[in-house]
KOLVEX-279132 format. One record per residue (C-alpha): residue in three letters; x, y, z. Coordinates in steps of 0.25 Angstrom, whole numbers, plus 5000, padded with zeros to 4 digits. Example, Ala and Ser with C-alpha at 12.3 -4.5 7.8 and 13.67 -1.06 7.14 Angstrom:
2
Ala504949825031;Ser505549965029;
end
This chain:
647
Met500050005000;Ser501250095001;Thr501250114986;Met499850184987;Leu500550294995;Pro501550404991;Asp502950354991;Asp503350465001;Val502050435010;Glu502850455022;Arg502950605019;Ala501650625011;Val500450695016;Leu499250615012;Val497850645015;Gly496550575010;Arg495150525013;Val494650405020;Trp493250345022;Arg493050305036;Asp491850215040;Gly491150215054;Val490950335061;Ile491650425051;Asn490950355039;Gly491550455029;Pro492850515023;Cys493950565031;Val495150645028;Val496450575031;Ala497950605031;Val499150495030;Arg500250515040;Asn501350415043;Gly500550305036;Glu499350325044;Val497950385040;Phe497350495049;Asp495950555048;Ile496050705048;Thr494650735045;Gly494550815057;His495450915051;Ala494950915037;Pro493550855035;Thr493750835020;Met495050835011;Ser494550965005;Asp494651025019;Leu496050975021;Leu496551025008;Glu495951165011;Arg496751175024;Asp498051255024;Asp498651155033;Ala498151025026;Leu499550975025;Glu499750985040;Val498350925043;Ala498750805035;Arg500050795042;Ser499750815056;Ala498250835060;Pro497750735070;Gly496850635064;Glu496250495067;Pro497150375062;Leu496450285052;Gly497650185050;Ser498750165040;Val498750225026;Gln499150085021;Gln497950025027;Leu497050135021;Met497650115008;Ala497449965009;His495949975012;Ala495850065000;Leu496349964991;Asp495749844997;Ala494249814992;Lys494049725004;Ala494549825014;Ala493849815028;Val492549895028;Gly492650015037;Ala494150035035;Pro494450185031;Arg494450195016;Leu495350285007;Leu494550384999;Ala494950484988;Pro495650594996;Cys494850704991;Asp493350744994;Leu492750874992;Gln493650924981;Ala493250934967;Ile493950824958;Lys494550894946;Ala495350834935;Cys496250884924;Gly496250814910;Val497250804899;Thr498450864907;Phe499450774901;Ala499750764886;Val499550614885;Ser498150624892;Leu497850734882;Leu498050644870;Glu497250534876;Arg496050624878;Val496150674864;Ile496150524860;Glu494950494869;Glu494150614862;Gln494550574848;Ala494150424851;Gly492850464856;Gly492950374867;Asp493250254858;Ala494550184864;Ser494750104851;Arg495150234844;Ala496150284854;Ser497450214849;Ala497250264834;Leu496850404839;Arg498050414848;Ser499050384837;Glu498350484828;Ile498350604838;Gln499750584842;Ser500250584828;Ile499650724827;Ile499950794840;Gly500950694846;Ser500950624859;Asp501650724868;Leu500850854871;Ser501550874885;Ala502550984879;Ile501351074876;Arg500951164887;Pro499451184888;Gly498951314884;Ser500251354877;Pro500451414863;Glu500951274859;Ala499651214864;Ala498851314856;Arg499551284843;Leu499351134845;Lys497851154848;Ala497751234835;Asp498451124827;Leu497551014833;Ile496351094830;Glu496751104816;Arg496950944815;Gly495650924822;Leu496250854834;Trp495950964845;Ser495250914857;Pro494650974870;Tyr495750884877;Met496850954869;Glu496251084874;Val496351054888;Gly497650974886;Ile498451084880;Gly497551204881;Pro497651314892;Asp496551244901;Ala496651114908;Glu495551014908;Val494951004922;Phe493650934925;Ser492950874937;Lys493350734938;Ser492450694949;Gln491550744961;Pro492050784975;Met492050654984;Ser491950564972;Ala493350514970;Val493750374974;Gly495050344981;Gln496150234983;Gly495650094980;Ala494250134975;Asp493650094962;Val493650194951;Gly492450194941;Leu492350194926;His491050234920;Pro490250114915;Asp490150174901;Ser491750184900;Lys492550084892;Trp493850164890;Asn494350224902;Asn495650244910;Pro496250294924;Glu496950424924;Pro498050434935;Glu498150574940;Ile498750664951;Val497650734958;Leu497850864965;Ala497150904978;Val496851054977;Asn496151134988;Ser495151254986;Gln496251354985;Ala496851274973;Arg497951234981;Val498551094978;Leu498651024991;Gly499050884986;Ala498850774976;Thr498350634975;Leu498150524964;Gly496850514955;Asn496250424944;Asp495350494935;Val494550384928;Asn494450414914;Leu493350364904;Arg494050394891;Asp492850344882;Ile491850434889;Glu492650554889;Gly493150524875;Arg491750534870;Ser491550674874;Ala492150774884;Leu490750804888;Leu490750664895;Leu491850704904;Gly490950694916;Lys490550554913;Ala491950514910;Lys492650574922;Asp491650574934;Asn491050444938;Asn491050354950;Gly492450324954;Ser493050394942;Cys494050474951;Ala495050414961;Ile495950494969;Gly496950454980;Pro497450394988;Phe497850524996;Ile498050664993;Arg499550704996;Leu499650845001;Phe500750934996;Asp501950955005;Glu503450975004;His503550834999;Phe502450834989;Thr502050954980;Ile501450994967;Asp502850964960;Thr502650814965;Ile501450814957;Arg502050884945;Asn503150774944;Ala502250654948;Glu502050524940;Val500750454941;Ser500750304938;Met499550224935;Leu499350074934;Ile498050004929;Glu497949854933;Gly496849774926;Gly495949694935;Asp495449604924;Asp496549594914;Asn497949614921;Phe498049744913;His499149844918;Leu499349984913;Ala500350084920;Gly500550224917;Ala501050364922;Ser500650504922;Arg501850604924;Met501350734930;Arg502650804924;Glu501950794910;Ile500650854914;Ser500350974905;Arg499751064915;Asp500351094929;Pro499551034941;Leu499451174947;Asp498951234934;Leu497851124933;Val497451164948;Ser497351314943;Gln496451274932;Val495551204941;Cys495451304952;Gly495551454953;Arg494751574952;His493951504941;His493551384950;Gln493551354965;Tyr493551224972;Pro493151254987;Asp493451104990;Gly494651094982;Phe494850994971;Met495650874966;Leu496350884953;Phe496750774944;Leu497950824936;Gly497750724924;Thr498550614918;Met499450574907;Phe499150424908;Ser498350384896;Pro498150234896;Ile498250184881;Lys498650044883;Asp497749944877;Arg496949854887;Asp495749784880;Thr495949804865;Ala497049854856;Gly496950004854;Gly495950014864;Gly496850074875;Phe496550064890;Thr495350054898;His494950014912;His494449874916;Leu493649864928;Gly494549824940;Asp495749894935;Arg496649944946;Val497150084944;Ser498450134952;Ile498850274951;Ser500150324958;Thr501250414960;Pro502350414971;Ser501950544978;Leu500450504979;Gly500350354980;Lys499450264972;Leu497950274969;Val497250134966;Asn495850114961;His495050004953;Val494250024941;Gln492749994941;Arg491450044935;Ser490950174941;Asp489550114943;Ala490149994950;Ile491050054960;Ala490550114974;Pro489650234971;Trp490150374976;Thr489150404988;Phe489950494998;Gly489950634992;Val490050774997;Arg488650775003;Ala489050655011;Leu490350715016;Leu489550845020;Gly488550755027;Arg489550675035;Ala490250815039;Arg488850865044;Gly488750735052;Ala490150715057;Ser490450665071;Pro490750775081;Val492050695084;Arg492550715070;Ala492050845068;Val493050955066;Pro492951105064;Ala492651135049;Val493851175041;Gln493651315037;Ala493751355023;Arg495051425019;Met495051575020;Glu495251645007;His496151765011;Ala496051905006;Thr497051944996;Tyr498052055001;Pro498752114989;Ser499752174998;Leu500252045002;Ala500651994988;Gly502151984987;Arg502452025001;Arg503551945008;Val502951865020;Val503651775030;Val502851685039;Thr503551615051;Gly502951475054;Gly502351475041;Gly502351325038;Ser501051285045;Gly499851335053;Ile499551485053;Gly500951515047;Ala500651425035;Gly499351505033;Met500051635033;Val501051575022;Glu499951535013;Ala499051655015;Phe500151755012;Ala500751675000;Gln499351674994;Gln499351824995;Gly500551824986;Ala501551854997;Gln502951794997;Val502951705009;His504151645017;Phe503751555029;Leu504651515040;Asp504451385048;Val505251265053;Ala504151165049;Glu504751125036;Gln503651015032;Asp502451105034;Ser503151225028;Leu503651155015;Ala502251095014;Leu501651235015;Gln502651285005;Ser502351174995;Arg500851194997;Leu500951344993;Ala501951324982;Thr500851354971;Leu500551494976;Ala501051614968;Thr501951654979;Pro502251524987;Pro502851535001;Val504251495004;Phe504551415017;Met505851435025;Arg506251345036;Cys506651435048;Asp506651405063;Leu506151545068;Thr506751515082;Asp508151525075;Leu508351675074;Glu509551655064;Ala508751565055;Leu507551665056;Asp508451785052;Ala509051705040;Ala507651665035;Phe507251805035;Lys508451855028;Ser508251745017;Ile506851785015;Gly507151935013;Glu506152045014;Val504852015022;Asp503552095021;Ile502652015030;Leu503151935042;Ile502151835048;Asn502751795062;Asn501951665064;Ala502851555069;Ala502451505083;Asn502351375091;Asp501251355102;Asp501751235109;Arg501051215122;His501851215135;Lys501751205150;Leu502351315160;Ala503251215167;Asp503751155154;Val504351285149;Thr505851295149;Pro506751415145;Glu507151345132;Tyr505651325129;Trp505351465132;Glu506351515122;Gln505951425112;Arg504551465113;Met504851605112;Ala505751585100;Val504651505093;Asn503451595096;Leu504051735098;Arg505551765095;His505451735080;Gln504351835078;Tyr505151945082;Phe506451915074;Cys505651885062;Ala505052025063;Gln506452075065;Ala506952005053;Val505852075044;Ala505752205050;Glu506852285044;Gly506552235030;Met505052285032;Arg505552415037;Gln506452435025;Arg505252405016;Gly504352495023;Gly503452395030;Gly503052255033;Val502152165041;Ile502452075053;Leu501351975058;Asn501651915071;Phe500751795076;Gly500251795090;Ser499351695097;Ile497951705104;Ser498551605114;Trp499051705124;His497751795123;Leu497051665127;Ala498051615138;Leu498051475132;Pro498651365140;Glu500051305139;Leu500551415129;Thr501251515138;Leu502551525130;Tyr501851535117;Met500851635122;Thr502051715128;Ala502651725114;Lys501351755107;Ala501051865117;Ala502451925115;Ile502151925100;Glu501052025101;Gly501952125109;Met503052105098;Thr502052135087;Arg501652265094;Gly503152305096;Leu503552265081;Ala502352345076;Arg502752465083;Asp504252455079;Leu504052425065;Gly502752505062;Pro503552635058;His504152545047;Asn502752505042;Val502952365047;Arg501652305053;Val501652205064;Asn500452125069;Cys500152005077;Ile499151895073;Ile498451815084;Pro497851695079;Gly496751615087;Ala496651465087;Val497051435073;Arg496851295068;Thr498151245063;Pro498651105061;Arg499551115073;Gln498451165082;Glu497551055077;Ala498550945078;Leu499050985092;Trp497951045100;His496651045093;Thr495450965100;Pro493950985099;Glu493951045113;Glu495051145109;Glu494251175096;Ala493051205104;Arg493751295114;Ile494351375103;Leu493051395096;Ala492351425109;Gly493351535112;Gln493251605098;Cys492151705094;Leu492151635080;Pro491751495079;Gln492851455068;Arg494351425071;Val495351515066;Gln496051465054;Val497451495048;Asp496851565037;Asp496151665047;Val497551695052;Ala498151715038;Ala497051805034;Leu497351905046;Ala498851895042;Leu498651925028;Phe497852055032;Leu498852105042;Ala500052075032;Ser499352155021;Asp499352305018;Asn497852295022;Ala498352295036;Gly499252415035;Arg498852475048;Cys498852355056;Thr500052335065;Gly500452305080;Arg499152225082;Asp498652085086;Tyr497652025077;Phe496851905082;Val496251795072;Asp495651705083;Ala494151705080;Gly493951785092;Trp494551695102;Tyr495351795110;Gly494451885118;Ala493151815115;
end
């Protein structure tokens, strides 16, 4: 079963969905860690919710969850038709997302689509047509860039010869073919039967990489897919695309979504080779093939941009099949007849970074019907057990745009995770040039990778802020800074009797000292350029006198005094200094270490507003205070706590 998982599974961040019987009796979101599967539905009720979270990677890696057993056992159950009733079953890893697909994104598949159309769905004519068309236009169109002048000249030539086709239009024209492959919740997963429409006699699998994209058009990860293709039905008319593509079991996705991080990026996808093996169940037929992503005609991110943007939104995100160059033409039943499926075929689709997706071929009217859709999922959510109920994941905030932030040079300390990561992303989305400092390399590199597709991607620099020489060197390396976000801190709990002089010094270095020396490092440059912004981060903790946080609260109280002093000293040079005081912000660290239902109830009871403060709420305040719109705001403390303090 190890071959079903990524070659580097020990470092891969895998998330998926599992059906659980019994009290749950429905789908759950799971994460794979060290060979074990954990139910993390309490942190993300759906896969769509998980992919909307800024901290999706951190949740997948470390959020508490109920153990469900080993991933090897789960995989074995998925592939065993006689698996024990009641055992967790692996599902397709997507749920509410739209399922979109791109066609004819490879030159080889483009030629085969033209052949399908010219053959009118008659498999017996395919071989002769293939030779005729290749003799005219050649067999390799991969050198032609879609939408280029060269492509336009080829189009004119083919029209003159009477060989132009709608497939050629989307293959080498400026616009990609993008269609709805299947409905949300309808995809089948690992080990499930895939379905052929009973009218089809000429069909094949299409092995593809599938991108997982959230509502912000950000690619969070990837998985494998089988786009079952009915060549005879689609070949009769492009208007039959719905019948050819969207049938019961016609879309398989899985086994897991692998999230992008420092080890797995969009470049991994660009260089992947997808292999496929078809094994006949009744005739010992074997057919192997491969699809090399480096030969794709359109970049994966270009395809994403053609699907989602100002012209079309997907509030639940979408899964995007990227297309295939695999075109099975090996004769199976008759000479010149090419390939078609037999019932019982086993189809295996694999690539080293994503593992292997295995399905068996049957008729769509003979396999298990699709019965659990969006309405059932919503009904289950309404009737969820109080034990499993969690506060709803709030929709991501769409930040206001501040033109004055575009191009500004921003430094965020502690920017690798939590509130700091929210600062990094929010400022980068404004077009600012962001550097962020942190000692947590894994989280920071993952964040940098996730935001690499932004117009101005942020840059991570490893720096231990308690080392003042390293801090000074980092700022000299960065150069001019317009906005400093003093965010880094650590709120370890401690008891009075356990504090030593060494621990005192270390806590002050982690929570207070670096804020002053970071401000010192940027102040002179700001003075010379006629202004700048420093945002220090305080804490609501000392205002509420929370227990076992004395040293943390001492440092945070001092930061408010430091803010006033710096504002007075730097004000004549048009440098504004303010302090942001977050309330109880839901971050992965807080949830992993201290979150309990009782704590949640206590916080909500203390706030004026009934919603928890999110990272986006804090980022929204920081964007305003850093912008020119807050040009007369300095020397003040700004709370974003849902009315907790003083309520």
